[in-house]
N, CA, C and O of each residue as an XYZ file, in Angstrom:
432
protein
N     113.029     54.027     -2.561
C     112.372     52.698     -2.050
C     111.037     53.049     -2.017
O     110.593     54.186     -1.859
N     110.280     51.802     -2.208
C     108.965     52.003     -1.717
C     109.089     51.619      0.395
O     109.978     51.260      1.168
N     107.677     51.969      0.492
C     107.362     51.951      1.651
C     107.357     50.293      2.166
O     107.545     49.866      3.305
N     107.047     49.455      0.781
C     106.788     48.138      1.568
C     108.533     47.286      1.323
O     108.898     46.121      1.477
N     108.965     48.038      1.063
C     110.430     47.589      0.683
C     111.406     47.926      1.990
O     112.470     47.353      2.226
N     110.657     49.241      2.978
C     111.569     49.996      3.890
C     110.606     48.856      4.924
O     111.360     48.121      5.561
N     109.448     48.653      5.130
C     109.219     47.634      5.939
C     109.590     46.194      5.818
O     109.350     45.401      6.729
N     110.114     45.882      4.814
C     111.021     44.457      5.015
C     112.092     44.333      5.624
O     112.476     43.284      6.140
N     112.954     45.876      5.626
C     114.096     45.667      6.434
C     114.075     45.461      8.143
O     113.088     45.940      8.702
N     115.094     44.782      9.005
C     114.695     44.260      9.868
C     114.099     45.221     10.994
O     113.109     44.894     11.648
N     114.813     46.506     11.186
C     114.253     47.212     11.816
C     112.841     48.175     12.008
O     112.528     48.984     12.882
N     112.151     47.703     10.785
C     110.773     48.392     10.317
C     109.390     47.574     10.564
O     109.311     46.501      9.966
N     108.460     47.902     11.253
C     107.409     46.841     10.808
C     106.333     47.154     10.391
O     105.692     47.757     11.252
N     105.689     47.003      9.239
C     104.149     47.268      8.824
C     103.187     47.290      9.892
O     102.835     46.217     10.382
N     102.613     48.622     10.412
C     101.413     48.500     11.265
C     100.269     48.581     10.363
O      99.310     47.820     10.499
N     100.325     49.478      9.436
C      98.994     48.881      8.345
C      99.794     50.044      7.238
O     100.407     51.092      7.437
N      99.380     49.148      5.821
C     100.006     49.791      4.567
C      99.129     50.030      3.473
O      99.266     49.326      2.472
N      98.160     50.998      3.502
C      97.098     51.114      2.337
C      97.963     51.238      1.153
O      97.552     50.751      0.100
N      99.224     51.885      1.191
C      99.822     52.453     -0.265
C     101.249     52.092     -0.009
O     102.147     52.910      0.191
N     101.419     50.377     -0.042
C     103.111     50.123     -0.243
C     103.820     50.528     -1.457
O     105.023     50.669     -1.676
N     103.321     50.602     -1.811
C     103.905     50.970     -3.390
C     104.556     52.400     -3.429
O     105.322     52.820     -4.296
N     104.041     53.144     -2.181
C     104.318     54.315     -2.120
C     105.976     54.914     -2.327
O     106.686     54.698     -1.345
N     106.559     55.540     -3.339
C     107.431     55.998     -3.143
C     108.269     56.978     -1.754
O     107.752     58.068     -1.512
N     109.246     56.652     -1.086
C     109.762     57.498     -0.157
C     111.129     58.504     -0.833
O     112.173     57.966     -1.200
N     110.980     59.503     -0.887
C     111.796     60.302     -1.438
C     112.788     61.475     -0.444
O     113.528     62.389     -0.809
N     112.555     61.160      0.423
C     112.966     61.621      1.841
C     112.748     61.254      3.169
O     112.150     60.219      3.463
N     113.255     62.142      4.097
C     112.867     61.414      5.300
C     112.826     63.309      6.325
O     113.228     64.395      5.908
N     112.220     62.983      7.600
C     112.064     63.825      7.991
C     111.826     63.357      9.443
O     111.110     62.365      9.577
N     112.231     63.825     10.322
C     112.185     63.632     12.167
C     111.906     64.502     12.685
O     112.686     65.454     12.649
N     110.836     64.597     13.320
C     110.278     65.786     14.318
C     108.812     65.126     15.442
O     107.918     64.330     15.156
N     109.069     65.794     16.609
C     107.627     65.154     17.329
C     107.007     66.475     17.663
O     105.949     66.321     18.275
N     107.353     67.807     17.440
C     106.530     68.743     17.604
C     105.565     69.125     16.448
O     105.962     69.920     15.596
N     104.355     68.614     16.379
C     103.158     68.697     15.657
C     102.863     69.847     14.955
O     102.842     69.628     13.744
N     102.626     70.994     15.258
C     102.647     72.285     14.729
C     104.312     72.205     13.908
O     104.384     72.343     12.687
N     105.184     72.040     14.506
C     106.562     72.078     13.849
C     106.619     71.245     12.359
O     107.222     71.805     11.444
N     106.162     70.263     12.174
C     105.734     69.123     11.262
C     104.869     69.524     10.328
O     105.176     69.341      9.150
N     103.932     69.993     10.576
C     102.796     70.391      9.740
C     103.585     71.746      8.967
O     103.028     72.161      7.951
N     104.681     72.347      9.352
C     104.991     73.313      8.712
C     106.421     72.976      7.871
O     106.829     73.720      6.978
N     106.962     72.020      8.197
C     108.516     72.006      7.310
C     108.763     70.248      6.736
O     109.615     69.941      5.902
N     107.906     69.357      7.338
C     107.704     68.092      6.606
C     107.659     68.217      4.839
O     106.777     68.856      4.265
N     108.547     67.636      4.260
C     108.392     67.367      2.869
C     107.581     66.589      2.507
O     107.502     65.533      3.134
N     106.677     66.827      1.356
C     106.010     65.672      0.901
C     106.772     64.133      0.427
O     107.986     64.312      0.333
N     106.390     62.762      0.126
C     106.819     61.826      0.141
C     108.145     61.578      0.949
O     109.129     60.949      0.559
N     107.945     62.262      2.268
C     108.798     61.762      2.690
C     108.384     60.579      3.701
O     107.293     60.009      3.688
N     109.509     60.297      4.627
C     109.297     59.138      5.430
C     109.273     59.847      7.006
O     110.380     60.260      7.349
N     108.261     60.026      7.924
C     108.488     60.841      8.777
C     108.728     59.871     10.148
O     107.882     59.081     10.567
N     109.785     60.052     10.631
C     109.836     59.562     11.693
C     109.732     60.402     13.009
O     110.418     61.386     13.289
N     108.428     59.646     14.006
C     108.534     60.380     15.346
C     108.338     59.456     16.475
O     108.401     58.252     16.228
N     108.105     59.856     17.705
C     107.566     59.261     18.831
C     106.621     59.546     19.336
O     106.442     59.137     20.483
N     105.603     60.379     18.681
C     104.333     60.634     18.950
C     103.213     59.260     18.445
O     103.204     58.374     17.591
N     102.619     59.589     19.203
C     101.541     58.165     18.351
C      99.876     58.510     18.759
O      98.979     57.669     18.698
N      99.775     59.337     19.005
C      98.640     59.857     19.018
C      97.504     60.161     17.575
O      98.044     60.529     16.532
N      96.361     60.030     17.592
C      95.721     60.191     16.362
C      95.880     61.142     15.606
O      95.532     61.001     14.434
N      96.391     62.260     15.999
C      96.966     63.790     15.178
C      98.033     63.253     14.522
O      98.097     63.672     13.366
N      98.821     62.553     14.792
C     100.251     61.938     13.369
C      99.196     61.598     11.896
O      99.668     61.904     10.801
N      98.117     61.112     11.946
C      97.632     60.904     10.922
C      96.965     62.046     10.295
O      96.982     62.026      9.065
N      96.340     63.108     10.896
C      95.887     64.091     10.338
C      97.219     65.390     10.199
O      96.908     66.557      9.963
N      98.256     65.082     10.332
C      99.690     65.824     10.172
C     100.185     65.251      8.962
O     100.446     66.005      8.024
N     100.400     63.642      8.824
C     100.906     63.224      7.593
C      99.975     63.480      6.610
O     100.679     63.742      5.635
N      98.832     63.565      6.271
C      97.611     64.220      5.368
C      97.570     65.098      5.086
O      97.231     65.313      3.922
N      97.828     65.979      5.795
C      98.081     67.678      5.546
C      99.687     67.789      4.902
O      99.887     68.598      3.996
N     100.509     67.164      5.280
C     101.820     67.212      4.690
C     102.537     66.461      3.469
O     103.670     66.679      3.041
N     101.262     65.187      2.849
C     101.717     64.459      2.428
C     102.677     63.567      2.280
O     103.374     63.671      1.270
N     102.982     62.349      3.351
C     104.177     62.460      3.781
C     103.770     60.976      3.209
O     102.607     60.593      3.333
N     104.993     59.958      2.434
C     104.959     58.777      2.618
C     104.574     57.884      3.244
O     103.757     57.086      2.784
N     105.045     57.801      4.395
C     104.931     57.008      5.438
C     105.179     57.929      6.867
O     105.875     58.926      7.056
N     104.270     57.121      7.810
C     105.212     57.678      9.099
C     105.437     56.528     10.122
O     104.619     55.646     10.383
N     106.732     56.685     10.684
C     107.115     55.865     11.550
C     107.296     56.020     12.841
O     108.051     56.901     13.253
N     106.649     55.210     13.657
C     106.443     55.686     14.921
C     107.788     54.811     15.986
O     107.801     53.679     16.470
N     108.592     55.706     16.025
C     110.345     54.830     16.711
C     109.990     55.027     18.041
O     109.119     55.732     18.551
N     111.157     53.972     18.694
C     111.387     53.930     19.937
C     110.243     52.989     20.796
O     110.237     52.959     22.026
N     109.500     52.403     20.143
C     108.551     51.162     21.064
C     107.614     51.962     21.307
O     106.967     51.655     22.309
N     107.266     52.933     20.743
C     105.955     53.935     21.359
C     104.882     53.269     21.099
O     104.770     52.969     19.910
N     104.090     52.944     21.753
C     102.675     52.047     21.272
C     101.839     53.020     20.196
O     101.823     54.241     20.037
N     101.194     51.984     19.575
C     100.382     52.566     18.654
C      99.019     52.101     18.910
O      98.732     50.910     19.030
N      98.222     53.024     18.988
C      96.347     52.369     19.377
C      95.823     52.141     18.350
O      96.152     52.429     17.199
N      94.832     51.517     18.820
C      93.637     50.656     17.543
C      92.879     52.255     16.960
O      92.585     52.400     15.774
N      92.679     53.198     17.856
C      92.207     54.207     17.430
C      93.020     54.936     16.461
O      92.395     55.776     15.813
N      94.586     54.785     16.142
C      95.462     55.605     15.100
C      95.316     54.744     13.948
O      94.932     55.129     12.843
N      95.654     53.504     14.270
C      95.350     52.261     13.187
C      94.229     52.671     12.478
O      94.386     53.587     11.670
N      93.298     52.254     12.596
C      91.365     52.593     12.466
C      91.563     54.125     11.568
O      91.106     54.202     10.428
N      92.136     55.065     12.078
C      92.223     56.186     11.714
C      93.108     56.372     10.048
O      92.652     56.803      8.989
N      94.511     55.851     10.375
C      95.337     55.687      9.279
C      94.679     54.580      8.329
O      95.387     54.472      7.328
N      93.880     53.955      8.296
C      93.380     53.411      7.454
C      92.508     53.602      6.573
O      92.576     53.254      5.394
N      91.137     54.500      7.422
C      90.710     55.400      6.841
C      90.953     56.569      5.953
O      90.179     57.052      5.127
N      92.173     56.947      6.266
C      92.527     58.282      5.266
C      94.042     57.440      4.094
O      94.577     58.139      3.233
N      94.418     56.154      4.285
C      95.231     55.774      3.408
C      96.542     56.085      3.850
O      97.284     56.494      2.956
N      97.098     55.991      5.150
C      98.550     56.722      5.783
C      99.094     55.431      6.265
O      98.760     54.755      7.239
N     100.281     55.180      5.095
C     101.121     53.683      5.517
C     101.681     54.432      7.022
O     101.997     55.605      7.220
N     101.662     53.238      7.981
C     101.976     53.808      9.645
C     102.846     51.988      9.529
O     102.589     50.867      9.089
N     103.994     52.747     10.278
C     105.426     51.891     10.305
C     105.724     51.678     12.063
O     105.121     52.292     12.943
N     106.629     50.820     12.244
C     106.855     51.241     13.966
C     107.936     50.398     14.214
O     107.928     49.217     13.865
N     109.144     51.087     14.967
C     110.324     50.247     15.430
C     110.429     50.212     17.067
O     109.927     51.077     17.783
N     111.013     49.306     17.449
C     111.834     49.639     18.885
C     113.348     50.574     18.680
O     114.023     51.018     19.608
N     113.600     50.699     17.419
C     115.321     51.581     17.411
C     114.919     52.967     18.057
O     113.764     53.059     18.474
N     115.762     54.051     18.178
C     115.584     55.349     17.966
C     115.460     56.213     16.573
O     115.711     55.900     15.409
N     115.115     57.072     16.992
C     114.482     58.102     15.876
C     115.489     58.308     15.091
O     115.295     58.350     13.876
N     117.193     58.534     15.808
C     118.490     58.687     14.989
C     118.554     57.653     14.449
O     118.757     57.905     13.261
N     118.491     56.341     14.640
C     118.951     54.999     14.119
C     117.987     54.806     13.096
O     118.230     54.061     12.147
N     117.104     55.308     13.190
C     115.986     54.417     11.845
C     116.510     55.717     10.883
O     116.784     55.311      9.754
N     116.688     56.970     11.025
C     116.722     58.135     10.146
C     118.023     57.686      9.288
O     118.056     57.766      8.060
N     118.900     57.291      9.946
C     120.358     56.691      9.321
C     119.882     55.944      8.428
O     120.168     56.193      7.257
N     119.080     54.899      8.729
C     119.015     53.582      7.920
C     117.963     53.872      6.450
O     117.799     53.251      5.400
N     117.291     55.367      7.126
C     116.279     55.519      5.746
C     117.442     56.206      4.953
O     117.684     55.805      3.815
N     118.161     57.207      5.496
C     118.731     58.416      4.221
C     119.621     56.834      3.836
O     119.198     56.568      2.711
N     120.340     56.024      4.127
C     120.839     54.967      3.547
C     120.239     54.000      2.296
O     120.905     53.307      1.526
N     119.202     54.121      2.326
C     118.274     53.194      1.675
C     117.561     54.039      0.638
O     116.904     53.413     -0.194
N     117.586     55.322      0.557
C     116.759     55.965     -0.478
C     118.007     56.911     -1.162
O     117.768     57.654     -2.114
């Protein structure tokens, strides 16, 4: 499944998708950025409630397909701008991280 395809499903909304055709090959859930930096697999859809600009740096470091900010966490303009600069796909949802992970697992 591509990031664009995931963004079209009801519980996900695109915030910014500079590379919507990027293939999602797995998933990862985590909020402790240092933990995610050491463990998130490349090409994963990373689900988190973190919404500060550091998620973009971690996404770049781990080469994830997309960052999905869950549970209605507010994504600031600074984060959106940095994601655009760095080519990071950023999605958001009001659903719980658990629900989103289940949906991603069923879709890939």
